[in-house]
N, C-alpha and C positions, 0 to 999 in steps of 0.2 A: 672698388668703392661700393658697388651694389651688394657684394657679399657682406660688407660690414654692417649694413643697415639692420638686417634681421637680428644680428648679434647685439647691437646697441638696444634695439627694441626689447630683446629678451632680457637684458640687464634691467630695464625699467619695469618689466612686468611684475616682479614680486612687490614693487612699491605701490602697485595698483591696489587700493584697499578692497575693491570689489572682487578682483581676481584672487587675492589672498584669502578673503572670507569664503569665497567659493571652494577653494582648496581645503580650508579648515573644515567646512561643512561636510565635504566629501569624505575627508579622513574620519571625522566624528561618526559618520554613518556607514563606515566600513567599505567605502568605495575606493578601490585601488586607483591611483592616479596614473598608472601605466598599464599597458597590456602587451603580451608577447607577440612577436612576429614569427613566422615560420622558421627563420634562421636562428631563433633563440634570443634575439635582442629585444629590448623593451622600448616601446614608443609611448609618448604621453597620450592620454585620452583628450579629446577636444573639450572646449568650454561648453559646447552644445551638449555633448554626451553627459558631462557633469550635471548640467541643468536638467536634462531629461530624466536621468536616473534619480536625482534628488526629488523631482516632481512625482515620479513613480512611487517613491517612498513616502509621499505626502509631507515632504520637508519644504518649508517656505524659504525661498532664497532671499526674498526682499523684505520679508517680515522681521520683527524684532525677536520673536521667540522660536525656538527650535524644540520639537518634542524630545523628551528625555526619557530614560528608562531602558529596560532590556530591549535589545535589537538582535534579531537573528541573522545568520549569515546568508548572503546572496552571492552566487558565483560570478566571476568576471564576465562570463559569456553573456549573461543577461544585461550587461551594460551595453553590449553591442547589437543584440538582436533578440527577437522573440523566437522561442524554440517550440518543437513539438515532439511528442513520443508516443509509443504504443502502450496501452494498458491491457492487461490479461490476467487470467487466473492460471497460475503455473500448472495446476493439476489438470486443466482442460486441454492441454496440448496433446495432440496425437502425433506419433512418429512411427517409423517402421522399426525402430530399435527399442523404444521405451517399454516398460513392463506394465502397461495398462493405466498409467498415470504419468502426466508430465513431470519431468525431472530436471536436475541441474544441467545435464548434457543437452537437453532440449533447449534450456535457457541459453546455453552457449550458442547454439544454432540460431536462436531468435535474435541474439545480439548481432550476429553477422547480417541477418536479414534487415534488421532495423537500421544498421549503419548503411546498408546499400540503399534503403528507402530514403535516407536523409534525416532520420530521427535522432534525437539526442538523449532519450531516456526510455527505459522500459519499466512501467508501473506494474507492480505485482500485488496479489492478495497477501495477507499476513502469513509469514512463514514460521510462526511460533509452534512450539512443541505441543502435539496432541496427546491423547491417551493411546499409546501403542497397543495396550491390552484390549482396547475396544475401538479399532480403527474406524468403524462405521459412525462413530461419534465425531463427525468430520468437519463441523463448522470451523473455519479459520478464525472466526470471531469469538469462539468459546474455547480458547486454548487452555491446556493444562498449565503452561508456564511460558510467559512472554520473554523470558531471558534466554530460552534455549530454542533450538530449531527442530523442524519436522524431518525426521530421518526417512520418511517415505519418499522424500524428494531426492534421496541419494541415487545417482546413476550407478547401479551396481556393476554394470559391465565396464565401468570406468575405474573401478577399484583394482589396484595391482593384485595379480594372482587369479583373477576371474578367468574361468574357462567354460565356454558354453557346453551344456550337456544335452543329449537327445531328450532326456526325460523332462527337461524344462521347455523345450520348444513348443510343444502342443499347448501347454497351459499359458505361456506367454502370448501366443497368437490369440487364444480365446480372450484373454484380458485386454488385448489391444483392440479387438473387434467390438467390444461392448460400447453402446452409446452412453451408458451411465457407468461411472467408476465403481468397481466392486472393491471398496476399500478393504474389507476383511480379507479377501483373496489376495489382493496386492500386498497386504501387510504379511500374510502367511508366507508367501513365496519370497519376498524380499528379505525378511528377517531370517528365514532359514538359510538362504544363500549368504547373507552377510555374516551370520554366525560362523559359518564354515570359513569364510574369508578372514574373519577376525582370528580364528584359531590358527590358520596358516600364517597370518601376519605376525602374531605374537611369538611364533616359533622362528621368525626370521624369513619367512617365505615371500613376504610382500612389502618389506620395508624400503621402498624406493621413493625418491622425491616426487611429490612433497609429502610423502607418507612415512617419514623417518620416525623411529621410536622416540628420539629425543624431542622432536616436535610435539609428539603426543604427551610426553611428560611435562613439557612446558605448558601445554594447553590445560592439562589437569591442575597444574599449580595455579595458573591464572583463574581457572574456574572455581577453585577453592571449595568451600562448604556448599555453595549453591549447586555447583555441578554434581558433587557427591550425592547430596540429598535428592537431586532430581533423579539420579541413577538408582538410588535406593528406592524411591517412590515407584519408579517404573518396574523395578524387580518385585516389590510387594504387590503392586497392582496386578502384574501377570500371575503371581502366585495365588492371589485371591481369586482371580478369574478362573484359573485352572481348577479351583475347588468349588466353582459355581457361586463364588461370593462376589462382592461388589468391586468394580475397578476404582471407584472413588472412596476416599478415606473416611468420609462421614458415616459410612455403614460398616466400617471395620470394627473389630473388637476394640474396646477402650484402650487396651494396653498398646495397640499399634497406631493410635491416632496422634501420638506425639513423636516427632522424630528423634527426640532425646531420651525416650523411655528405655529401660533395660531390655524390654522385649524387642524393640526395634534394633538395638545394638547387638543382641544375640543373633537376630535374623540376619543382619548385615554380615556378621562374622561367618555365617554358614553359607553365604552367597557371594563371596568375594569376586568370583569369576564373572558371574552374571552382572554384577554391579559395574565391573570394569568394562564389560561388553557394552552396556548402555552409555557409559562415558565415551567409549571409542565411537559409537554411533554419532554422538554429538560432534566429535572431532572430525570424523569423515564428512559430515554435513557442512561443518565450518570450512574445511579445506575446499570443498566443491563450490560453496557459495562464494568464497574468496576468488576462486578461479572464474566464476561467473562475472564478478565485478571487473576482473582483469579483462575478460572477453569483451566487455562493454567498452573498456578504455581502448583496447586494440581495434575495435570496430569503429572508433571515432565518435562514440557517444559522449558529448561534453558533460552531461550530468550523470549518466550511468543508470544504476539501479534506483528506483523509486519504490521504497518499501512502505507498507501499511502497518500501523500499529493498532491492535484491537483496544477497545476502551476498558476492557476488564478481562478477568480470567475465570475459569470454571470454579464454582464454589467448592468442589470436591477434588481439585487437581493437585498437581505437584507444588505449585507456588503457594497456595493457602496452607497446605500441609507443612511445607518447609519453614514458612515464616508467618505463623498465624497472628502474631502480635502486630503486624503492620496492616491487617485487613479489617474492614468492617465485619463484625462477627455474626450478626443475625439479620442482615438485610441485604438485598441484592439490587443491582442497577436495573433500572427499567425506564419506562416513559409514561407520562400521564395520558388519559384519553385524548384523542385527536381525530380529525376527519378521516385519517387512513387506518386507524385502529380505535374504534369507538369505545372499546373496553380498557383501553390502555395496554401497556406491555410490561411483562416481567422477563427480562433478558437472562435471568439466572446467572448473573456475572458478579464476581467479587470485586469490591472497590477498595483501593488504598484508604486508610484512615486519613482524614483531613489533617490531623495533628502531626502526622509523621511523613506524609507523602513527599514533602520537599525539605525535610529536616536533615541537616548535616552535609558534608562534602560528598559523601557517597549515599545520597538519599535514595529511596526506592524508585523514585521517578527518574533520577539520573542513571541508575543502573539499568533500567528498562530502556531508556533512550540509547545508552552506549551499546547495548546488545544489538540494536538495529543499525545505528549510524556507522558502526565500524565497517559495514559493507556498502553503505548507500551514499548516493549524491543527493538524495531527497528522501524525506519521509512524510507520510500523511498521518495526522492525528485524527483518528476516527472519533466522531462525536466531540468536536472541539469545545462544545459547551462545558465539558467536564473540567476544563481549565478554570471555570468559575463556579460551576455547580453540578451536582448529580441528583437525579431523581431516584430515591431509594425506596424499595418496597420491602416491608418486613417479611421474614419468612412466614409461610402459611397465611398470608394476607393477599388481597387483590390489589392491583395498581390503584384502585380508587382509594386505598388506605395508605398510599405512599406520600412522600413529601420531598420537596427540594432541600438539599443540604449544600451550604456554601463551601467552596474550597479556596485555598490560599492563592488566588489568581497571580498577584504580583511575584510571589515567590516561585510559582510554577513557570511563569514566563521567564524569570531570571535563570532558572535551571535549564530551561529549553534553549535560551540564548547562549548560555556558556557551552552547552553540549554542541550546539550547532556550529559555533566557531571552532571548537576543538576538533571536530570531525570534518569541517568544511562541508556541511550538509544543510541544504535549504529545508524549510519546513512549510508544509501545507496544512491548513486547519480545515476540517470538514465542518464548516460554519452553517449548517442547515438545521431545520426544525425549530423548536422553541428555544431561542437564544435569550439570555439575560440582556437587559437594556445596556447598550454601549459596548457589548463584547466585541462586535465586529470592528468597531473603531479602535478598541484596545489591541486587537490582534494586528490590525494594520500598522499601528504605531510600533508594535514589536516586529514588524516585517514578516509575519506569517502570511503566506499567500492564501487568499480566499478560494473557495471551491464553488465554481459556478457551472451548474448543470443547465443546459439550454432550456429544457421544458419548464424550469422553475423561474427563468428570468423574464418575468412578465409584470406589467402594470395595468392600469385600467384602460390603456390604449392598445394593449397587445404585447407582443414580444418586444423587448427593448432592442434598439439598434446596436450593431456591433460596436460603434464608437463609444457607446455608453458603458461598456464593460470596464471594470477596474483594471488598471495595469498590473497591480500587485495581486495576481489571481492565476489559477488554473481553470481553463474552460474545457468543457467536454460535452458531447452529445448525450451520452448515457453512462451508467455505471452498473456494477454487479447487482444492484438492488432494483434495476429497471429492466423492462423489456427492451430488446434492441429496437432500432428505429422503425423497422417494418411492423413489429408488434405494437409499438406505440401508435403508429398511424391508424391501425385497425381497432385500437382500443382494447387490445388483449390484456393489458395491465388492469384496466378497470374491471373487465369480465372476471379475471382471476381473483380479485379482491372479494367480489361477491360470491364466486364459486367456493372459495375457501372459508366463507363465513366471517371475513374481516370487516365487512360493511354490509348494511342491509341492501336488498335489491333496489329499494327506492333511492338510496344514495348513489348506487352505481348507475341507475337510469339518469339521474341528474348529471353525473359526471360524464356520461356518454354524450349528452347534449352539449355540455361545455366543451367536450373534445372537438365537436364539429366547428365551433368558433375558433379553437386553437388551430385546427388545420387551415382554416381560412386566413388566420393571422400569419401563420407560417408562410403560406403561399404569397401573401402580400409582401412580407418582409423580404423574401427571396427575390421577388420581382423588383423591389425597390433597389436591390443590390445588383440587379441585372444578371441574376442567377436562375438557372432552370428550376421551375417549380411544377409539381404535378397538380392536376385538378383536385381541389380539396373536397370535391363531392365524391371522389372515388372511394369505395368501401375498402378495397384492397389495392395493392400496387403490383403490376407485373414486374418481372425481374429487371427489365431495362429502366422502368420508371423508378423503381427503388434504388437502383444504381445511380441514376442521375440526381435523385434527392440526397442520397448519402454523400456524393461528391459536392453538391451545392451547399449542404449544411456544414460540411467540414471547411469548405472555402469560407463561408460566412464567419464561422468561429475563428478561423486563421486570421481574419482581418481585424479582429478585436485587438485592443492594446494589451490584453492579458499576456503576461510573460510566457506562460506555459499553455499548450493545447495538448490534451490527451485524447488519442484516437483509440477507441475500444476495439480490440481485435474481433470480438463477437459481432460488432456492427459490419466489419468488413467481410465476415464469412456469412452474414445474414442468418444468424441463428433464429430459429422459430421458438425455442423454449428458453425461458429465463434461467439465469444462474441461480437465482435466489428469489423467493417470494417472501418478503419481510412479514413476520407475524405468523408464519406457518412452521410446522414441524414435521409430523408424520404424513400429513396430507399432500406433501410435494417433496420430490427428491432434491432438496437444496444442496448445493455444492458438489453435485455429482455429474451434470451434463458435461460432455466433451464437446469440442468444436467438431463441425462437420467435415472440415478439411484437415489433412495432415500438414506438417511443417513444409514438406517438399511441395505439396500442392499449393501452399500459400504463395510460394515464390512465383507461381505461373498464373495466379488468380487475377482476372482482368480488373475487378474492382479494387484490389490491393494496389495494383499498378496505377490506376486512374487516381486514387486518392493521393498516393505518394507524388505523382506528377503535379497534382493541383496544389499540394502543400509546398512543393519545391518552388512553385511560382509565387505563392502567397507569403511564404516564410523561407526565403532562400538561405541556404547554409553557406557560410564562408568556405571558399575553396582551400584545399590544403596543397601545399607544394612540396 
């Protein structure tokens, strides 16, 4: 008789209006009503789980209205627990086998390390295609084309047919030993070796799975005109550079500035092999990035790769040359004057035209999203304000002469939602800086995760308490645009802004005084959470003190309701030099510093182990059987 009662109760359950409405709300907002067990069976999620996830999505269970409109995908794992992952710049990785720049094989290794640490994702810099003919033009946020990949990340030694040569050993060792990436030398040695491997491959010497010839042909077919024109551009760019000309198309002869001109067609006919080589490079990069995504799955990372999307493309790159009609023609993306850049900024990036960006089933925005989401479990939209507006600076003018231009926010969010569900890819919006009124609320409604950097999360009483962070968010200590934690503590970020002329010294002095208040507020917050805190009067921190602070601050952020926590690898290796100093160009080697530890050394690093242990207790991962 006892066994029958639950069954009878279960039969009445669908008749419960509240339970039925809760299920309807859950379905409407993309919440799966079951989850898998290790044996492959599906079990129902609890009523409490439905309520908590709906609340995290800002859906009222008891109210009469429910937010409507585009809604992005969230993975089932976030219905059960909050997760954390590593964030890193792929190029900064050191290893005993790479060629002076982090590559996809290093990423496979990092997937295994992340899995052992208990992480669920690896966040990366944009992997977009650069200018191969001028590899020193290396900002991942000024790509030549966002629809294609950076071949410099190819692990050459993993391509079938590779055989090490004595003549390579000395140069590769030199490239590995540098503290700053020598992009030009890396490109020279990689492209030379890859060209030899391609020649052997096309003659049948390296066509082994997953590098079969028919797979390449299918890739070319899928890539279509976009892939071909990118390969033609790379060939033209290299040809121009060899003749001491410009790598970018805006300085080319007029007859070469249009991809459909007779001169370009004639050039392409005379360079069919080289064009195929550049298409092949894209395919090899695609194969290895696909293997990286698989390595994440095999390591147990529930989200996998978390890829970054740049807000625009180079004014003179492959994308704007290939499809000039979809880009703003004579203005670039930038930022108005603000406290961190008093003269404003001109990022020299091309923007999609507002009138075409979201137009049609295969809109420019959708194609750009598909190019990243095909590999990723999460993407970050750099400068999420661009979903609503962009600050455009006319060519040959200063940022003071720029203006905001509205973009079709609702249409873009719908494209983002559709792509997100198609690829099962969650979306994070970098909702920082000057945001249009109401945009953060609109992004919340569309289920984009907010981007919360600890040092920015302040009010007039100090740093906000962990419990007050939003659930629908990614929290982190620092990013590629910040000093690591130790540098922030000693005010190195403020000093560098003045050193590079980004702010007057008087502003820097004022900011340094404010930093002393921030340090005191941080110590106060950590103590309130019963976490170890250094003396805020300390000008610098000894290694042991910095380690304790790093563990404490990551514990604190792990206690927030935020669904994702990103742990920057450079914070764990305690890098003294920043990755990037925003607003600088020639005065600082942006995007070139390597980590101070190799991948093998990371495995044994005490701080890496301590942070992993702390996060395992704060955000325990479900055991697998």
